[in-house]
C-alpha positions in Angstrom: 38.4 -13.0 30.0 40.5 -12.7 33.3 41.0 -16.3 34.0 44.7 -17.5 35.5 45.9 -21.0 37.0 49.1 -21.9 37.1 50.6 -25.8 36.0 51.1 -26.6 39.5 47.7 -25.8 40.4 45.9 -28.2 37.7 44.8 -31.5 39.1 46.8 -33.9 36.7 49.9 -32.0 37.3 49.3 -32.5 41.3 48.2 -36.0 40.8 51.4 -36.9 38.9 53.6 -35.4 42.0 51.7 -36.0 44.8 53.5 -38.7 47.4 49.9 -39.1 49.1 48.1 -42.3 48.0 45.5 -42.1 45.4 42.8 -44.2 46.3 39.7 -44.3 44.0 36.1 -44.0 44.8 33.9 -46.1 42.6 34.0 -49.3 40.3 32.4 -49.0 37.3 33.1 -47.7 33.6 34.5 -43.9 35.2 37.1 -45.6 37.0 38.3 -48.0 34.2 39.0 -44.5 32.4 40.4 -43.0 35.4 43.0 -45.5 35.9 43.8 -45.2 32.0 43.9 -41.4 32.6 46.4 -41.9 35.5 48.5 -44.4 33.5 48.9 -41.8 30.7 50.7 -39.3 33.7 52.8 -42.1 34.9 50.5 -42.6 38.3 48.7 -46.0 39.2 45.7 -45.8 41.6 46.9 -47.5 45.6 43.6 -48.6 46.3 39.9 -48.4 45.7 36.9 -48.5 47.9 33.1 -48.2 47.3 30.2 -47.6 49.4 29.5 -50.2 51.8 26.4 -51.8 49.9 28.8 -52.5 46.8 31.9 -53.9 48.5 30.8 -57.6 48.4 34.6 -58.8 48.8 35.0 -58.3 45.1 38.2 -57.0 43.3 38.7 -54.7 40.6 41.5 -54.2 38.2 43.5 -56.7 40.6 42.9 -54.4 43.9 40.9 -55.7 46.6 37.6 -53.2 47.0 37.4 -51.8 50.1 35.0 -50.4 52.5 35.6 -46.6 53.1 36.5 -47.4 56.4 39.0 -49.5 55.3 40.6 -47.5 53.0 41.0 -44.8 55.8 42.5 -47.8 58.0 44.7 -49.2 55.3 45.9 -45.3 53.5 45.3 -43.0 56.4 43.2 -39.5 56.0 45.9 -37.8 53.9 45.0 -40.1 51.1 43.8 -38.2 47.9 40.2 -39.8 47.4 39.6 -39.5 43.3 35.4 -40.1 42.7 35.2 -41.9 39.8 31.5 -41.9 39.2 28.6 -39.2 38.9 25.4 -38.9 40.3 22.1 -36.5 41.0 21.4 -38.0 43.7 21.6 -35.4 46.9 22.4 -38.0 49.5 25.1 -39.2 47.0 26.3 -35.8 46.3 26.1 -35.2 49.7 28.3 -37.9 50.6 30.9 -36.7 48.0 30.8 -33.3 49.9 31.5 -34.8 53.4 34.7 -36.9 51.5 35.6 -33.2 50.4 35.8 -32.3 53.9 37.9 -35.0 55.1 40.3 -35.6 52.4 42.1 -34.0 49.1 39.3 -34.9 46.9 39.3 -34.8 43.0 36.2 -35.7 40.7 38.7 -35.4 37.5 37.1 -34.4 34.3 37.2 -37.4 32.1 35.5 -36.8 28.9 32.6 -39.4 28.2 33.4 -39.4 24.4 37.1 -38.9 22.8 40.2 -39.0 24.2 41.3 -35.5 25.1 42.4 -34.9 28.8 41.6 -31.2 29.5 45.1 -30.7 31.2 46.8 -27.4 31.4 48.9 -28.2 28.1 45.3 -28.8 26.4 44.3 -25.3 27.9 47.1 -23.4 26.9 47.0 -24.9 23.4 42.7 -23.7 23.5 43.3 -20.4 25.3 41.9 -18.1 22.3 39.2 -20.2 21.9 38.3 -20.5 25.2 38.6 -16.6 25.5 36.1 -16.2 22.3 33.7 -18.6 23.8 33.5 -16.8 27.0 33.1 -13.3 25.3 30.0 -14.5 23.6 27.9 -15.0 26.9 25.3 -12.7 27.5 24.9 -12.7 31.3 26.8 -13.0 34.3 25.5 -16.1 35.9 27.1 -17.3 32.2 30.2 -15.8 32.6 30.7 -17.1 36.1 29.4 -20.5 35.6 31.8 -20.9 32.4 34.7 -19.8 34.8 33.6 -22.3 37.5 33.2 -25.1 34.4 36.9 -24.3 33.3 38.3 -24.2 36.7 36.7 -27.5 37.2 38.0 -29.2 34.4 41.7 -27.8 35.5 41.5 -28.3 39.2 38.4 -30.9 39.6 37.8 -29.7 42.5 34.0 -30.4 44.1 33.6 -26.7 45.0 33.5 -25.6 41.4 30.2 -27.8 41.0 27.8 -26.2 42.9 26.3 -23.4 40.7 23.3 -25.0 39.4 19.7 -24.9 39.0 16.8 -27.4 37.5 16.3 -27.3 33.7 12.6 -26.8 33.9 13.6 -23.1 35.5 16.5 -22.3 32.9 13.5 -23.2 30.4 11.1 -20.7 31.7 13.9 -18.2 33.0 15.8 -18.0 29.3 12.3 -19.0 27.0 9.7 -18.2 28.9 8.4 -15.5 26.7 8.8 -17.4 23.5 6.1 -18.8 21.9 7.1 -22.5 21.7 4.5 -24.6 19.5 7.0 -27.3 18.2 10.3 -29.0 19.3 12.6 -31.2 18.2 14.3 -33.7 21.3 17.5 -34.7 20.1 18.8 -37.5 22.4 15.3 -38.0 24.0 16.1 -41.0 26.3 12.5 -41.9 27.7 11.1 -38.9 27.8 12.5 -36.9 30.7 13.5 -33.9 28.8 10.3 -33.9 26.8 8.0 -34.0 30.1 10.0 -30.8 31.7 9.5 -29.1 28.3 5.6 -29.5 28.4 5.6 -28.4 31.9 7.6 -25.5 31.0 5.9 -24.5 27.7 2.4 -24.4 28.0 1.4 -23.7 24.1 3.8 -27.0 23.0 1.5 -29.1 20.7 4.1 -31.7 19.1 7.5 -32.5 20.1 9.4 -35.1 17.6 11.3 -37.1 20.3 14.6 -38.9 18.5 16.3 -41.9 20.3 18.7 -44.5 19.0 18.8 -46.8 21.6 16.4 -49.8 20.7 15.8 -50.7 24.7 15.1 -47.3 25.4 12.8 -46.5 22.7 10.3 -49.0 23.8 10.2 -47.0 27.0 9.9 -43.9 25.1 7.1 -45.3 22.9 5.2 -46.3 25.9 4.9 -43.3 27.4 4.5 -41.3 24.1 1.3 -43.3 23.4 -0.3 -41.5 26.9 0.6 -38.0 25.3 -2.4 -38.0 23.0 -0.3 -37.7 19.7 2.2 -34.7 21.1 5.2 -36.8 21.3 6.0 -38.4 17.7 8.9 -40.9 18.6 11.4 -41.3 15.8 13.8 -43.8 16.3 16.9 -42.6 15.0 20.1 -40.9 16.0 20.8 -37.8 14.6 23.8 -37.0 12.4 25.1 -35.0 9.4 23.9 -37.6 7.1 21.1 -39.8 6.3 22.2 -43.5 7.0 23.4 -46.0 9.6 25.8 -46.5 12.3 27.3 -48.8 14.7 25.5 -48.2 18.0 26.7 -49.5 21.5 23.1 -50.0 23.2 22.6 -50.4 26.7 19.1 -48.7 27.7 21.0 -46.4 29.6 22.7 -42.5 29.6 25.6 -44.6 28.5 24.5 -45.5 24.8 26.0 -43.8 22.1 28.0 -44.0 19.0 31.5 -44.4 20.7 31.1 -47.6 23.2 30.8 -45.5 26.2 29.2 -48.5 28.5 31.2 -51.6 28.5 28.1 -53.5 29.7 26.2 -52.4 26.5 25.5 -54.4 23.4 26.6 -53.6 19.7 24.0 -53.0 16.9 23.0 -50.5 13.9 21.1 -47.7 14.1 19.3 -45.5 11.4 21.3 -41.8 11.5 18.9 -39.0 10.1 19.4 -35.2 9.7 17.5 -32.5 11.6 17.3 -30.7 8.3 15.3 -33.8 7.0 13.3 -34.3 9.8 12.4 -30.7 9.9 11.9 -30.1 6.2 7.7 -29.8 7.1 8.1 -29.3 10.2 9.7 -25.6 11.5 10.9 -26.1 15.2 10.5 -23.2 17.8 12.9 -25.0 20.0 15.9 -27.6 19.5 17.9 -29.7 22.3 20.5 -31.7 21.7 22.1 -34.1 24.4 23.2 -37.0 22.1 25.9 -38.1 23.8 29.1 -36.8 22.0 27.1 -36.5 18.7 26.4 -32.7 19.3 28.9 -31.6 16.7 27.8 -34.1 14.0 24.1 -33.1 14.6 24.2 -29.3 14.0 26.4 -29.8 11.1 22.9 -31.6 9.7 20.7 -29.0 11.1 22.4 -26.1 8.9 19.3 -25.2 6.8 16.8 -25.6 9.9 18.6 -22.9 12.0 18.6 -20.3 9.2 15.3 -21.0 8.0 13.4 -21.2 11.5 16.1 -19.4 14.1 15.2 -21.7 16.8 15.9 -21.5 20.3 18.7 -24.4 21.3 19.4 -25.8 24.0 22.8 -28.0 23.6 24.8 -30.2 25.9 28.2 -29.0 26.0 29.7 -31.9 28.4 30.6 -35.1 26.2 33.9 -34.1 24.9 36.7 -31.7 25.9 36.3 -29.3 23.4 32.5 -28.9 23.4 32.8 -26.0 26.3 34.5 -23.8 23.2 34.0 -25.5 20.3 30.3 -25.8 20.3 29.4 -22.7 20.8 31.9 -20.8 18.5 30.6 -23.3 15.7 26.9 -21.9 16.5 27.7 -18.4 16.5 29.4 -18.9 13.1 26.2 -20.6 11.5 23.2 -19.2 13.0 21.7 -16.0 11.3 20.4 -12.9 13.3 20.9 -12.0 16.9 21.0 -14.6 19.7 21.9 -14.2 23.1 24.0 -17.2 24.9 23.6 -18.6 28.0 24.7 -21.4 30.0 23.0 -23.1 33.0 23.6 -26.7 34.3 21.3 -29.1 36.7 22.7 -30.6 40.0 24.5 -33.1 39.4 28.6 -34.5 40.1 30.6 -34.2 38.2 30.1 -31.4 35.7 27.3 -33.2 33.5 24.1 -31.7 32.0 26.0 -28.2 31.3 23.6 -26.9 28.8 24.1 -23.7 26.2 20.8 -21.9 25.5 21.0 -19.9 22.5 17.6 -17.2 22.6 16.7 -15.6 19.4 16.3 -12.2 19.9 14.0 -10.0 18.0 
């Protein structure tokens, strides 16, 4: 892998040493996590601003929430803007692009789960694993995207996030020649990924849709009833054991076993393994986007992976190590020949990065 970066080019090193004001854009969970990350390197933000409709003359972490115009007036265009939220909406992403043209702008990589930051020292500690994961990849598009994602994690720059395509296109491009009749959808949310599967695979006859959040399960079930039995909703979290776990429910993508959303509520949910769910199912495709529990879900799928050799679509963005650790685990725990591909849908920051494993032969 031909990748080099100096310590001085790393975003966290720059934020630690710059004399420019650090100003947050956003006041939600991401801003809370970003302030904590800045505190860990000995810096605190100098201010915070929000989009005009969210200002409302309030404070956030004892800082007055400014409008963008007020932030420019208070801190000048020399301020460093730290974007503290994500979006897949084109107009919001366009606003972020405009900020990057006017100011030094970062979208810091803040893992949704786990405490590790992808700092320069973290990169050095895992450089061999990163190179091994890169070497697995089967096409130039994946290798370029992997380098972009590594560069983004270290530099935090918007320019690294522009290589994307819709997930339906990725399914058709990479798995379009496969006869996909049965699929397991881990982290089914409200059915959005199942809808994409149904469009991409005309022979798809059954999807087992696993979703633990009780509020989201109600929405998923209501839609599933309209599909004539194609969607079977299984209210559970995927793990490496069958039992129960503490779960932070919010009815949104912030739900998870680690309390990702401060506005949610704690509950208990059932856990299941893919091996138990697929003992009589034999999936052609397994998709996993399970809010940081991908490693556990895969450990609970070893029998299925060896027996059925399904295609896989596994998210690589919830934890700092996912970019390299999950591909290497799959390489070591799958039988036969696979090709390995990365694709990512349009959004800021580097969410929805997916590893597609395509069985050969």
